[in-house]
PDB file of N, H, CA, C and O in Angstrom:
ATOM      1  N   THR A   1      -9.052  -6.630   2.596  1.00  0.00           N
ATOM      2  CA  THR A   1     -10.160  -5.792   3.002  1.00  0.00           C
ATOM      3  C   THR A   1     -10.587  -4.902   1.839  1.00  0.00           C
ATOM      4  O   THR A   1      -9.914  -4.831   0.811  1.00  0.00           O
ATOM      5  N   GLN A   2     -11.695  -4.239   2.019  1.00  0.00           N
ATOM      6  H   GLN A   2     -12.242  -4.297   2.854  1.00  0.00           H
ATOM      7  CA  GLN A   2     -12.211  -3.339   0.982  1.00  0.00           C
ATOM      8  C   GLN A   2     -11.228  -2.197   0.718  1.00  0.00           C
ATOM      9  O   GLN A   2     -11.006  -1.816  -0.431  1.00  0.00           O
ATOM     10  N   LYS A   3     -10.644  -1.657   1.784  1.00  0.00           N
ATOM     11  H   LYS A   3     -10.825  -1.966   2.717  1.00  0.00           H
ATOM     12  CA  LYS A   3      -9.701  -0.543   1.637  1.00  0.00           C
ATOM     13  C   LYS A   3      -8.470  -0.972   0.836  1.00  0.00           C
ATOM     14  O   LYS A   3      -7.972  -0.217   0.001  1.00  0.00           O
ATOM     15  N   GLU A   4      -7.985  -2.180   1.095  1.00  0.00           N
ATOM     16  H   GLU A   4      -8.389  -2.793   1.774  1.00  0.00           H
ATOM     17  CA  GLU A   4      -6.821  -2.685   0.368  1.00  0.00           C
ATOM     18  C   GLU A   4      -7.156  -2.922  -1.103  1.00  0.00           C
ATOM     19  O   GLU A   4      -6.317  -2.689  -1.973  1.00  0.00           O
ATOM     20  N   GLN A   5      -8.369  -3.379  -1.386  1.00  0.00           N
ATOM     21  H   GLN A   5      -9.051  -3.568  -0.680  1.00  0.00           H
ATOM     22  CA  GLN A   5      -8.787  -3.605  -2.772  1.00  0.00           C
ATOM     23  C   GLN A   5      -8.871  -2.286  -3.532  1.00  0.00           C
ATOM     24  O   GLN A   5      -8.477  -2.205  -4.695  1.00  0.00           O
ATOM     25  N   GLU A   6      -9.389  -1.250  -2.863  1.00  0.00           N
ATOM     26  H   GLU A   6      -9.708  -1.316  -1.917  1.00  0.00           H
ATOM     27  CA  GLU A   6      -9.458   0.062  -3.495  1.00  0.00           C
ATOM     28  C   GLU A   6      -8.058   0.615  -3.755  1.00  0.00           C
ATOM     29  O   GLU A   6      -7.800   1.201  -4.807  1.00  0.00           O
ATOM     30  N   LYS A   7      -7.154   0.424  -2.786  1.00  0.00           N
ATOM     31  H   LYS A   7      -7.363  -0.052  -1.932  1.00  0.00           H
ATOM     32  CA  LYS A   7      -5.783   0.887  -2.932  1.00  0.00           C
ATOM     33  C   LYS A   7      -5.111   0.178  -4.112  1.00  0.00           C
ATOM     34  O   LYS A   7      -4.405   0.807  -4.900  1.00  0.00           O
ATOM     35  N   LEU A   8      -5.331  -1.120  -4.226  1.00  0.00           N
ATOM     36  H   LEU A   8      -5.904  -1.631  -3.586  1.00  0.00           H
ATOM     37  CA  LEU A   8      -4.766  -1.888  -5.333  1.00  0.00           C
ATOM     38  C   LEU A   8      -5.298  -1.387  -6.671  1.00  0.00           C
ATOM     39  O   LEU A   8      -4.545  -1.283  -7.639  1.00  0.00           O
ATOM     40  N   ALA A   9      -6.587  -1.080  -6.730  1.00  0.00           N
ATOM     41  H   ALA A   9      -7.198  -1.165  -5.944  1.00  0.00           H
ATOM     42  CA  ALA A   9      -7.191  -0.595  -7.973  1.00  0.00           C
ATOM     43  C   ALA A   9      -6.579   0.743  -8.393  1.00  0.00           C
ATOM     44  O   ALA A   9      -6.286   0.949  -9.571  1.00  0.00           O
ATOM     45  N   VAL A  10      -6.387   1.640  -7.442  1.00  0.00           N
ATOM     46  H   VAL A  10      -6.625   1.472  -6.485  1.00  0.00           H
ATOM     47  CA  VAL A  10      -5.818   2.963  -7.750  1.00  0.00           C
ATOM     48  C   VAL A  10      -4.372   2.816  -8.221  1.00  0.00           C
ATOM     49  O   VAL A  10      -3.974   3.438  -9.207  1.00  0.00           O
ATOM     50  N   ILE A  11      -3.589   2.001  -7.527  1.00  0.00           N
ATOM     51  H   ILE A  11      -3.912   1.495  -6.726  1.00  0.00           H
ATOM     52  CA  ILE A  11      -2.189   1.817  -7.906  1.00  0.00           C
ATOM     53  C   ILE A  11      -2.090   1.122  -9.266  1.00  0.00           C
ATOM     54  O   ILE A  11      -1.206   1.443 -10.061  1.00  0.00           O
ATOM     55  N   THR A  12      -2.981   0.184  -9.534  1.00  0.00           N
ATOM     56  H   THR A  12      -3.699  -0.076  -8.888  1.00  0.00           H
ATOM     57  CA  THR A  12      -3.003  -0.491 -10.836  1.00  0.00           C
ATOM     58  C   THR A  12      -3.312   0.508 -11.949  1.00  0.00           C
ATOM     59  O   THR A  12      -2.729   0.440 -13.031  1.00  0.00           O
ATOM     60  N   ASP A  13      -4.223   1.428 -11.681  1.00  0.00           N
ATOM     61  H   ASP A  13      -4.696   1.484 -10.802  1.00  0.00           H
ATOM     62  CA  ASP A  13      -4.515   2.485 -12.661  1.00  0.00           C
ATOM     63  C   ASP A  13      -3.285   3.365 -12.895  1.00  0.00           C
ATOM     64  O   ASP A  13      -3.030   3.806 -14.016  1.00  0.00           O
ATOM     65  N   ALA A  14      -2.532   3.613 -11.831  1.00  0.00           N
ATOM     66  H   ALA A  14      -2.739   3.256 -10.921  1.00  0.00           H
ATOM     67  CA  ALA A  14      -1.316   4.422 -11.962  1.00  0.00           C
ATOM     68  C   ALA A  14      -0.260   3.660 -12.763  1.00  0.00           C
ATOM     69  O   ALA A  14       0.466   4.259 -13.556  1.00  0.00           O
ATOM     70  N   ILE A  15      -0.169   2.353 -12.563  1.00  0.00           N
ATOM     71  H   ILE A  15      -0.759   1.866 -11.918  1.00  0.00           H
ATOM     72  CA  ILE A  15       0.792   1.545 -13.314  1.00  0.00           C
ATOM     73  C   ILE A  15       0.445   1.553 -14.803  1.00  0.00           C
ATOM     74  O   ILE A  15       1.327   1.658 -15.655  1.00  0.00           O
ATOM     75  N   SER A  16      -0.848   1.442 -15.103  1.00  0.00           N
ATOM     76  H   SER A  16      -1.565   1.357 -14.411  1.00  0.00           H
ATOM     77  CA  SER A  16      -1.273   1.419 -16.505  1.00  0.00           C
ATOM     78  C   SER A  16      -1.392   2.823 -17.101  1.00  0.00           C
ATOM     79  O   SER A  16      -1.795   2.985 -18.253  1.00  0.00           O
ATOM     80  N   ARG A  17      -1.040   3.827 -16.312  1.00  0.00           N
ATOM     81  H   ARG A  17      -0.712   3.695 -15.377  1.00  0.00           H
ATOM     82  CA  ARG A  17      -1.008   5.238 -16.727  1.00  0.00           C
ATOM     83  C   ARG A  17      -2.371   5.807 -17.083  1.00  0.00           C
ATOM     84  O   ARG A  17      -2.479   6.728 -17.893  1.00  0.00           O
ATOM     85  N   LYS A  18      -3.416   5.248 -16.466  1.00  0.00           N
ATOM     86  H   LYS A  18      -3.328   4.500 -15.808  1.00  0.00           H
ATOM     87  CA  LYS A  18      -4.743   5.850 -16.609  1.00  0.00           C
ATOM     88  C   LYS A  18      -4.825   7.113 -15.759  1.00  0.00           C
ATOM     89  O   LYS A  18      -5.540   8.059 -16.088  1.00  0.00           O
ATOM     90  N   ILE A  19      -4.069   7.105 -14.645  1.00  0.00           N
ATOM     91  H   ILE A  19      -3.488   6.336 -14.377  1.00  0.00           H
ATOM     92  CA  ILE A  19      -3.955   8.279 -13.779  1.00  0.00           C
ATOM     93  C   ILE A  19      -2.477   8.493 -13.472  1.00  0.00           C
ATOM     94  O   ILE A  19      -1.661   7.589 -13.650  1.00  0.00           O
ATOM     95  N   THR A  20      -2.139   9.698 -13.007  1.00  0.00           N
ATOM     96  H   THR A  20      -2.802  10.433 -12.862  1.00  0.00           H
ATOM     97  CA  THR A  20      -0.752   9.996 -12.664  1.00  0.00           C
ATOM     98  C   THR A  20      -0.454   9.592 -11.230  1.00  0.00           C
ATOM     99  O   THR A  20      -1.366   9.309 -10.453  1.00  0.00           O
ATOM    100  N   LYS A  21       0.833   9.567 -10.885  1.00  0.00           N
ATOM    101  H   LYS A  21       1.573   9.797 -11.516  1.00  0.00           H
ATOM    102  CA  LYS A  21       1.229   9.279  -9.504  1.00  0.00           C
ATOM    103  C   LYS A  21       0.647  10.308  -8.552  1.00  0.00           C
ATOM    104  O   LYS A  21       0.234   9.973  -7.442  1.00  0.00           O
ATOM    105  N   THR A  22       0.613  11.559  -8.985  1.00  0.00           N
ATOM    106  H   THR A  22       0.948  11.831  -9.887  1.00  0.00           H
ATOM    107  CA  THR A  22       0.078  12.628  -8.145  1.00  0.00           C
ATOM    108  C   THR A  22      -1.409  12.430  -7.893  1.00  0.00           C
ATOM    109  O   THR A  22      -1.875  12.602  -6.767  1.00  0.00           O
ATOM    110  N   GLN A  23      -2.157  12.072  -8.929  1.00  0.00           N
ATOM    111  H   GLN A  23      -1.778  11.932  -9.844  1.00  0.00           H
ATOM    112  CA  GLN A  23      -3.591  11.814  -8.760  1.00  0.00           C
ATOM    113  C   GLN A  23      -3.814  10.620  -7.828  1.00  0.00           C
ATOM    114  O   GLN A  23      -4.700  10.656  -6.974  1.00  0.00           O
ATOM    115  N   ALA A  24      -3.016   9.567  -7.990  1.00  0.00           N
ATOM    116  H   ALA A  24      -2.296   9.538  -8.684  1.00  0.00           H
ATOM    117  CA  ALA A  24      -3.134   8.394  -7.125  1.00  0.00           C
ATOM    118  C   ALA A  24      -2.833   8.767  -5.678  1.00  0.00           C
ATOM    119  O   ALA A  24      -3.520   8.318  -4.761  1.00  0.00           O
ATOM    120  N   ALA A  25      -1.813   9.582  -5.478  1.00  0.00           N
ATOM    121  H   ALA A  25      -1.254   9.946  -6.223  1.00  0.00           H
ATOM    122  CA  ALA A  25      -1.436   9.996  -4.127  1.00  0.00           C
ATOM    123  C   ALA A  25      -2.562  10.777  -3.463  1.00  0.00           C
ATOM    124  O   ALA A  25      -2.856  10.566  -2.286  1.00  0.00           O
ATOM    125  N   ILE A  26      -3.189  11.672  -4.206  1.00  0.00           N
ATOM    126  H   ILE A  26      -2.950  11.843  -5.162  1.00  0.00           H
ATOM    127  CA  ILE A  26      -4.294  12.463  -3.658  1.00  0.00           C
ATOM    128  C   ILE A  26      -5.476  11.558  -3.320  1.00  0.00           C
ATOM    129  O   ILE A  26      -6.100  11.713  -2.270  1.00  0.00           O
ATOM    130  N   MET A  27      -5.785  10.609  -4.213  1.00  0.00           N
ATOM    131  H   MET A  27      -5.278  10.483  -5.066  1.00  0.00           H
ATOM    132  CA  MET A  27      -6.911   9.707  -3.983  1.00  0.00           C
ATOM    133  C   MET A  27      -6.699   8.832  -2.747  1.00  0.00           C
ATOM    134  O   MET A  27      -7.652   8.524  -2.031  1.00  0.00           O
ATOM    135  N   LEU A  28      -5.444   8.432  -2.496  1.00  0.00           N
ATOM    136  H   LEU A  28      -4.670   8.683  -3.078  1.00  0.00           H
ATOM    137  CA  LEU A  28      -5.148   7.538  -1.375  1.00  0.00           C
ATOM    138  C   LEU A  28      -4.727   8.288  -0.112  1.00  0.00           C
ATOM    139  O   LEU A  28      -4.662   7.702   0.968  1.00  0.00           O
ATOM    140  N   GLY A  29      -4.444   9.570  -0.247  1.00  0.00           N
ATOM    141  H   GLY A  29      -4.497  10.046  -1.124  1.00  0.00           H
ATOM    142  CA  GLY A  29      -4.022  10.345   0.924  1.00  0.00           C
ATOM    143  C   GLY A  29      -2.599  10.008   1.355  1.00  0.00           C
ATOM    144  O   GLY A  29      -2.281  10.048   2.543  1.00  0.00           O
ATOM    145  N   ILE A  30      -1.738   9.674   0.381  1.00  0.00           N
ATOM    146  H   ILE A  30      -1.996   9.642  -0.584  1.00  0.00           H
ATOM    147  CA  ILE A  30      -0.340   9.364   0.676  1.00  0.00           C
ATOM    148  C   ILE A  30       0.543  10.212  -0.229  1.00  0.00           C
ATOM    149  O   ILE A  30       0.040  10.933  -1.091  1.00  0.00           O
ATOM    150  N   SER A  31       1.851  10.128  -0.038  1.00  0.00           N
ATOM    151  H   SER A  31       2.259   9.542   0.662  1.00  0.00           H
ATOM    152  CA  SER A  31       2.774  10.925  -0.849  1.00  0.00           C
ATOM    153  C   SER A  31       3.017  10.260  -2.200  1.00  0.00           C
ATOM    154  O   SER A  31       2.785   9.063  -2.370  1.00  0.00           O
ATOM    155  N   THR A  32       3.490  11.059  -3.158  1.00  0.00           N
ATOM    156  H   THR A  32       3.679  12.031  -3.020  1.00  0.00           H
ATOM    157  CA  THR A  32       3.805  10.511  -4.473  1.00  0.00           C
ATOM    158  C   THR A  32       4.972   9.529  -4.372  1.00  0.00           C
ATOM    159  O   THR A  32       5.054   8.574  -5.145  1.00  0.00           O
ATOM    160  N   ARG A  33       5.859   9.764  -3.429  1.00  0.00           N
ATOM    161  H   ARG A  33       5.791  10.539  -2.801  1.00  0.00           H
ATOM    162  CA  ARG A  33       6.978   8.843  -3.210  1.00  0.00           C
ATOM    163  C   ARG A  33       6.471   7.474  -2.761  1.00  0.00           C
ATOM    164  O   ARG A  33       6.987   6.444  -3.195  1.00  0.00           O
ATOM    165  N   GLN A  34       5.465   7.464  -1.895  1.00  0.00           N
ATOM    166  H   GLN A  34       5.046   8.301  -1.543  1.00  0.00           H
ATOM    167  CA  GLN A  34       4.899   6.195  -1.437  1.00  0.00           C
ATOM    168  C   GLN A  34       4.179   5.486  -2.587  1.00  0.00           C
ATOM    169  O   GLN A  34       4.207   4.258  -2.663  1.00  0.00           O
ATOM    170  N   VAL A  35       3.542   6.233  -3.471  1.00  0.00           N
ATOM    171  H   VAL A  35       3.518   7.231  -3.409  1.00  0.00           H
ATOM    172  CA  VAL A  35       2.898   5.636  -4.644  1.00  0.00           C
ATOM    173  C   VAL A  35       3.957   4.957  -5.501  1.00  0.00           C
ATOM    174  O   VAL A  35       3.746   3.851  -5.998  1.00  0.00           O
ATOM    175  N   LYS A  36       5.089   5.615  -5.673  1.00  0.00           N
ATOM    176  H   LYS A  36       5.261   6.513  -5.269  1.00  0.00           H
ATOM    177  CA  LYS A  36       6.180   5.038  -6.457  1.00  0.00           C
ATOM    178  C   LYS A  36       6.652   3.723  -5.838  1.00  0.00           C
ATOM    179  O   LYS A  36       6.884   2.749  -6.553  1.00  0.00           O
ATOM    180  N   ARG A  37       6.793   3.692  -4.519  1.00  0.00           N
ATOM    181  H   ARG A  37       6.604   4.484  -3.938  1.00  0.00           H
ATOM    182  CA  ARG A  37       7.211   2.468  -3.825  1.00  0.00           C
ATOM    183  C   ARG A  37       6.179   1.358  -3.995  1.00  0.00           C
ATOM    184  O   ARG A  37       6.534   0.207  -4.249  1.00  0.00           O
ATOM    185  N   LEU A  38       4.892   1.708  -3.853  1.00  0.00           N
ATOM    186  H   LEU A  38       4.603   2.643  -3.646  1.00  0.00           H
ATOM    187  CA  LEU A  38       3.829   0.720  -3.997  1.00  0.00           C
ATOM    188  C   LEU A  38       3.781   0.157  -5.413  1.00  0.00           C
ATOM    189  O   LEU A  38       3.577  -1.043  -5.599  1.00  0.00           O
ATOM    190  N   LYS A  39       3.966   1.017  -6.412  1.00  0.00           N
ATOM    191  H   LYS A  39       4.131   1.992  -6.261  1.00  0.00           H
ATOM    192  CA  LYS A  39       3.983   0.564  -7.797  1.00  0.00           C
ATOM    193  C   LYS A  39       5.086  -0.472  -7.998  1.00  0.00           C
ATOM    194  O   LYS A  39       4.864  -1.515  -8.612  1.00  0.00           O
ATOM    195  N   ARG A  40       6.262  -0.180  -7.481  1.00  0.00           N
ATOM    196  H   ARG A  40       6.442   0.668  -6.982  1.00  0.00           H
ATOM    197  CA  ARG A  40       7.391  -1.094  -7.632  1.00  0.00           C
ATOM    198  C   ARG A  40       7.121  -2.430  -6.929  1.00  0.00           C
ATOM    199  O   ARG A  40       7.419  -3.493  -7.473  1.00  0.00           O
ATOM    200  N   ARG A  41       6.550  -2.368  -5.704  1.00  0.00           N
ATOM    201  H   ARG A  41       6.308  -1.505  -5.262  1.00  0.00           H
ATOM    202  CA  ARG A  41       6.263  -3.605  -4.966  1.00  0.00           C
ATOM    203  C   ARG A  41       5.192  -4.440  -5.661  1.00  0.00           C
ATOM    204  O   ARG A  41       5.282  -5.667  -5.676  1.00  0.00           O
ATOM    205  N   ILE A  42       4.184  -3.795  -6.233  1.00  0.00           N
ATOM    206  H   ILE A  42       4.110  -2.797  -6.221  1.00  0.00           H
ATOM    207  CA  ILE A  42       3.122  -4.531  -6.926  1.00  0.00           C
ATOM    208  C   ILE A  42       3.682  -5.194  -8.181  1.00  0.00           C
ATOM    209  O   ILE A  42       3.318  -6.328  -8.492  1.00  0.00           O
ATOM    210  N   LEU A  43       4.545  -4.515  -8.890  1.00  0.00           N
ATOM    211  H   LEU A  43       4.841  -3.594  -8.637  1.00  0.00           H
ATOM    212  CA  LEU A  43       5.149  -5.115 -10.084  1.00  0.00           C
ATOM    213  C   LEU A  43       6.022  -6.313  -9.719  1.00  0.00           C
ATOM    214  O   LEU A  43       6.102  -7.274 -10.483  1.00  0.00           O
ATOM    215  N   GLU A  44       6.678  -6.263  -8.555  1.00  0.00           N
ATOM    216  H   GLU A  44       6.613  -5.482  -7.935  1.00  0.00           H
ATOM    217  CA  GLU A  44       7.554  -7.357  -8.126  1.00  0.00           C
ATOM    218  C   GLU A  44       6.782  -8.515  -7.497  1.00  0.00           C
ATOM    219  O   GLU A  44       7.072  -9.679  -7.776  1.00  0.00           O
ATOM    220  N   HIS A  45       5.786  -8.195  -6.637  1.00  0.00           N
ATOM    221  H   HIS A  45       5.551  -7.250  -6.411  1.00  0.00           H
ATOM    222  CA  HIS A  45       5.134  -9.226  -5.819  1.00  0.00           C
ATOM    223  C   HIS A  45       3.651  -9.410  -6.096  1.00  0.00           C
ATOM    224  O   HIS A  45       3.022 -10.280  -5.495  1.00  0.00           O
ATOM    225  N   GLY A  46       3.083  -8.623  -6.978  1.00  0.00           N
ATOM    226  H   GLY A  46       3.594  -7.916  -7.467  1.00  0.00           H
ATOM    227  CA  GLY A  46       1.662  -8.747  -7.278  1.00  0.00           C
ATOM    228  C   GLY A  46       0.788  -8.055  -6.237  1.00  0.00           C
ATOM    229  O   GLY A  46       1.266  -7.216  -5.473  1.00  0.00           O
ATOM    230  N   GLY A  47      -0.483  -8.408  -6.212  1.00  0.00           N
ATOM    231  H   GLY A  47      -0.871  -9.089  -6.833  1.00  0.00           H
ATOM    232  CA  GLY A  47      -1.464  -7.762  -5.349  1.00  0.00           C
ATOM    233  C   GLY A  47      -1.215  -7.934  -3.867  1.00  0.00           C
ATOM    234  O   GLY A  47      -1.708  -7.138  -3.068  1.00  0.00           O
ATOM    235  N   LEU A  48      -0.459  -8.959  -3.474  1.00  0.00           N
ATOM    236  H   LEU A  48      -0.059  -9.605  -4.124  1.00  0.00           H
ATOM    237  CA  LEU A  48      -0.181  -9.176  -2.055  1.00  0.00           C
ATOM    238  C   LEU A  48       0.721  -8.091  -1.467  1.00  0.00           C
ATOM    239  O   LEU A  48       0.847  -7.985  -0.247  1.00  0.00           O
ATOM    240  N   ALA A  49       1.344  -7.290  -2.321  1.00  0.00           N
ATOM    241  H   ALA A  49       1.241  -7.376  -3.312  1.00  0.00           H
ATOM    242  CA  ALA A  49       2.233  -6.232  -1.851  1.00  0.00           C
ATOM    243  C   ALA A  49       1.474  -5.142  -1.096  1.00  0.00           C
ATOM    244  O   ALA A  49       2.074  -4.393  -0.325  1.00  0.00           O
ATOM    245  N   ILE A  50       0.157  -5.046  -1.311  1.00  0.00           N
ATOM    246  H   ILE A  50      -0.330  -5.654  -1.937  1.00  0.00           H
ATOM    247  CA  ILE A  50      -0.651  -4.016  -0.661  1.00  0.00           C
ATOM    248  C   ILE A  50      -0.878  -4.337   0.820  1.00  0.00           C
ATOM    249  O   ILE A  50      -0.995  -3.431   1.645  1.00  0.00           O
ATOM    250  N   ILE A  51      -0.938  -5.612   1.145  1.00  0.00           N
ATOM    251  H   ILE A  51      -0.842  -6.348   0.475  1.00  0.00           H
ATOM    252  CA  ILE A  51      -1.247  -6.027   2.521  1.00  0.00           C
ATOM    253  C   ILE A  51      -0.097  -5.643   3.439  1.00  0.00           C
ATOM    254  O   ILE A  51       1.072  -5.860   3.120  1.00  0.00           O
ATOM    255  N   HIS A  52      -0.448  -5.070   4.585  1.00  0.00           N
ATOM    256  H   HIS A  52      -1.397  -4.894   4.844  1.00  0.00           H
ATOM    257  CA  HIS A  52       0.548  -4.648   5.562  1.00  0.00           C
ATOM    258  C   HIS A  52       1.344  -5.850   6.038  1.00  0.00           C
ATOM    259  O   HIS A  52       0.779  -6.921   6.257  1.00  0.00           O
ATOM    260  N   LYS A  53       2.646  -5.684   6.199  1.00  0.00           N
ATOM    261  H   LYS A  53       3.105  -4.813   6.021  1.00  0.00           H
ATOM    262  CA  LYS A  53       3.533  -6.804   6.536  1.00  0.00           C
ATOM    263  C   LYS A  53       3.281  -7.379   7.930  1.00  0.00           C
ATOM    264  O   LYS A  53       3.567  -8.553   8.167  1.00  0.00           O
ATOM    265  N   LEU A  54       2.757  -6.585   8.847  1.00  0.00           N
ATOM    266  H   LEU A  54       2.524  -5.631   8.654  1.00  0.00           H
ATOM    267  CA  LEU A  54       2.506  -7.076  10.205  1.00  0.00           C
ATOM    268  C   LEU A  54       1.066  -7.538  10.416  1.00  0.00           C
ATOM    269  O   LEU A  54       0.659  -7.791  11.550  1.00  0.00           O
ATOM    270  N   LYS A  55       0.298  -7.648   9.346  1.00  0.00           N
ATOM    271  H   LYS A  55       0.629  -7.443   8.425  1.00  0.00           H
ATOM    272  CA  LYS A  55      -1.104  -8.040   9.480  1.00  0.00           C
ATOM    273  C   LYS A  55      -1.197  -9.419  10.144  1.00  0.00           C
ATOM    274  O   LYS A  55      -0.609 -10.391   9.670  1.00  0.00           O
ATOM    275  N   GLY A  56      -1.943  -9.479  11.243  1.00  0.00           N
ATOM    276  H   GLY A  56      -2.420  -8.689  11.628  1.00  0.00           H
ATOM    277  CA  GLY A  56      -2.123 -10.722  11.970  1.00  0.00           C
ATOM    278  C   GLY A  56      -0.997 -11.043  12.937  1.00  0.00           C
ATOM    279  O   GLY A  56      -1.016 -12.092  13.581  1.00  0.00           O
ATOM    280  N   ARG A  57      -0.026 -10.163  13.046  1.00  0.00           N
ATOM    281  H   ARG A  57      -0.011  -9.311  12.523  1.00  0.00           H
ATOM    282  CA  ARG A  57       1.093 -10.390  13.953  1.00  0.00           C
ATOM    283  C   ARG A  57       1.144  -9.286  15.000  1.00  0.00           C
ATOM    284  O   ARG A  57       0.499  -8.248  14.853  1.00  0.00           O
ATOM    285  N   ARG A  58       1.902  -9.514  16.038  1.00  0.00           N
ATOM    286  H   ARG A  58       2.426 -10.358  16.157  1.00  0.00           H
ATOM    287  CA  ARG A  58       2.069  -8.533  17.099  1.00  0.00           C
ATOM    288  C   ARG A  58       2.997  -7.408  16.639  1.00  0.00           C
ATOM    289  O   ARG A  58       3.931  -7.651  15.875  1.00  0.00           O
ATOM    290  N   SER A  59       2.751  -6.201  17.092  1.00  0.00           N
ATOM    291  H   SER A  59       1.993  -6.004  17.712  1.00  0.00           H
ATOM    292  CA  SER A  59       3.560  -5.052  16.730  1.00  0.00           C
ATOM    293  C   SER A  59       5.002  -5.231  17.187  1.00  0.00           C
ATOM    294  O   SER A  59       5.270  -5.886  18.195  1.00  0.00           O
ATOM    295  N   ASN A  60       5.916  -4.647  16.444  1.00  0.00           N
ATOM    296  H   ASN A  60       5.699  -4.115  15.625  1.00  0.00           H
ATOM    297  CA  ASN A  60       7.326  -4.674  16.834  1.00  0.00           C
ATOM    298  C   ASN A  60       7.561  -3.854  18.103  1.00  0.00           C
ATOM    299  O   ASN A  60       8.555  -4.058  18.801  1.00  0.00           O
ATOM    300  N   HIS A  61       6.663  -2.941  18.396  1.00  0.00           N
ATOM    301  H   HIS A  61       5.856  -2.775  17.829  1.00  0.00           H
ATOM    302  CA  HIS A  61       6.842  -2.032  19.526  1.00  0.00           C
ATOM    303  C   HIS A  61       5.833  -2.282  20.640  1.00  0.00           C
ATOM    304  O   HIS A  61       5.529  -1.374  21.414  1.00  0.00           O
ATOM    305  N   HIS A  62       5.308  -3.510  20.730  1.00  0.00           N
ATOM    306  H   HIS A  62       5.554  -4.247  20.102  1.00  0.00           H
ATOM    307  CA  HIS A  62       4.331  -3.800  21.780  1.00  0.00           C
ATOM    308  C   HIS A  62       5.009  -3.796  23.145  1.00  0.00           C
ATOM    309  O   HIS A  62       6.219  -4.002  23.248  1.00  0.00           O
ATOM    310  N   ILE A  63       4.239  -3.566  24.167  1.00  0.00           N
ATOM    311  H   ILE A  63       3.257  -3.399  24.084  1.00  0.00           H
ATOM    312  CA  ILE A  63       4.739  -3.571  25.531  1.00  0.00           C
ATOM    313  C   ILE A  63       4.351  -4.900  26.158  1.00  0.00           C
ATOM    314  O   ILE A  63       3.174  -5.257  26.196  1.00  0.00           O
ATOM    315  N   ASN A  64       5.337  -5.624  26.645  1.00  0.00           N
ATOM    316  H   ASN A  64       6.293  -5.334  26.614  1.00  0.00           H
ATOM    317  CA  ASN A  64       5.083  -6.916  27.244  1.00  0.00           C
ATOM    318  C   ASN A  64       4.351  -6.730  28.580  1.00  0.00           C
ATOM    319  O   ASN A  64       4.885  -6.063  29.466  1.00  0.00           O
ATOM    320  N   PRO A  65       3.154  -7.291  28.754  1.00  0.00           N
ATOM    321  CA  PRO A  65       2.403  -7.080  29.992  1.00  0.00           C
ATOM    322  C   PRO A  65       3.023  -7.773  31.209  1.00  0.00           C
ATOM    323  O   PRO A  65       2.641  -7.473  32.340  1.00  0.00           O
ATOM    324  N   LEU A  66       3.959  -8.682  31.003  1.00  0.00           N
ATOM    325  H   LEU A  66       4.269  -8.926  30.085  1.00  0.00           H
ATOM    326  CA  LEU A  66       4.581  -9.403  32.123  1.00  0.00           C
ATOM    327  C   LEU A  66       5.728  -8.638  32.758  1.00  0.00           C
ATOM    328  O   LEU A  66       6.217  -9.026  33.819  1.00  0.00           O
ATOM    329  N   VAL A  67       6.155  -7.575  32.137  1.00  0.00           N
ATOM    330  H   VAL A  67       5.758  -7.260  31.276  1.00  0.00           H
ATOM    331  CA  VAL A  67       7.320  -6.825  32.655  1.00  0.00           C
ATOM    332  C   VAL A  67       6.853  -5.796  33.632  1.00  0.00           C
ATOM    333  O   VAL A  67       7.666  -5.056  34.186  1.00  0.00           O
TER     334      VAL A  67
END
């Protein structure tokens, strides 16, 4: 999505040190610790690391309507 592409661009800038982790965190509205985690995941897995792991799947905490 567009939001994921923007997030990837900001984290990529942080990896290349064009911006700091703090600046990236402010731009994305997340903590600096989360920026650090995202940087590590992108370096390990590439751009697909930005996509949420449950995308297209049912939530782990869904309520079964048959119960």
